[in-house]
C-alpha positions, 0 to 999 in steps of 0.5 A, a space after each residue: 885283787 881281793 887278795 891285795 886288800 885282805 893282806 893290806 888289812 892284815 898288815 895295817 892291823 899288825 902295825 896298829 897292834 905294834 904301836 902299843 907294844 915294845 918293839 923288841 917284843 913284836 916279831 915283825 919289825 919291817 913293812 914294805 909295799 912294792 912295785 914290780 915288773 917282770 924281766 922276761 921279754 923275748 919274741 913271744 913275751 912282753 913284760 908287765 907291772 905288778 905290786 906287792 906287800 911284805 912283812 919281815 923280821 930281822 935277826 941281829 937287827 943292830 949288827 952289821 950282819 942280819 938274817 932277814 925272814 919275811 912273808 909277802 904277797 906278790 902279784 906279777 903279770 906277763 903277756 904272751 903273744 902265742 901259747 900252744 894248746 894242743 894239736 887243734 888249738 892255740 891261744 893268742 894275746 894272753 895276759 897271765 896274772 899270778 898271785 903268790 904268797 912268798 917266803 924269802 929268807 936272806 942275809 943283809 950286810 949293813 954299811 954305815 952308822 946312822 944312815 945304812 946302805 945294805 946288800 941283801 942276798 938269799 932265797 925264796 919260795 913263791 907259792 901260787 895261790 891263784 893264777 888266771 889268764 885272759 886272751 883268745 882261744 883258736 880251735 880247729 876241730 875236724 868234723 865227720 867230713 874232715 874239713 876243719 871248723 875254726 872257732 875263736 873264743 875270748 877266754 878268762 880262766 884260771 890256770 894251774 901253775 907250779 910254785 917257784 923257787 929261786 934267788 933274790 938279790 937287793 941293795 938298799 938304804 935305811 934312813 932314820 926317821 924318829 923311832 922308825 927307819 925309812 927303807 928303800 930297796 930295789 931287788 931282783 927275784 930270779 925264779 929257777 924252775 918253770 911254772 909251766 912247760 908244754 911246748 911253751 914255757 912260763 917263768 917267774 922273774 921280776 924286778 921290784 922297788 920296795 919302800 917301807 918302814 922298819 921299827 927301831 
């Protein structure tokens, strides 16, 4: 959660600084907040909600075709019923919280004159800065006489996950409001590689609803 407030403070600071500058001289011209939900539901996985913040720059902003580059903070969560933890252990009822700095780059095609509808497609990298899981660990350790000693422990621990790369696809609308544009953009981020693989797999794939302002 502390990462959320740090990045929120940075975005607000950038926004304040931009008010005294000519918009053309300010690199980042778009600011979003987002609500996300993973799309990983299966027999062992349940989807959970997350959130994010983002700042972006649109090259060729007034043209029909833009190139959009950004920096984001995204926190996603997912629930696992069971995870293998070795020959004598397994974990159950696990909630994974994954905090990433994301770097998206894509192409945006705009349709319309004043109010613009757009389609955006591109790639991204989610760089994991912190991940943890909570749940229950079950161990079955044999003693010197071979019977198994069962223990159950509540866990709240950091986990090591790989960074994610993938594709994103979004559609949205840009609505002019005074010297800004209101941007509403649902999108989907599809992580290609596995964040973790050891009997069980963890992926990063999630849908987002982004709402933000774009400086004209």
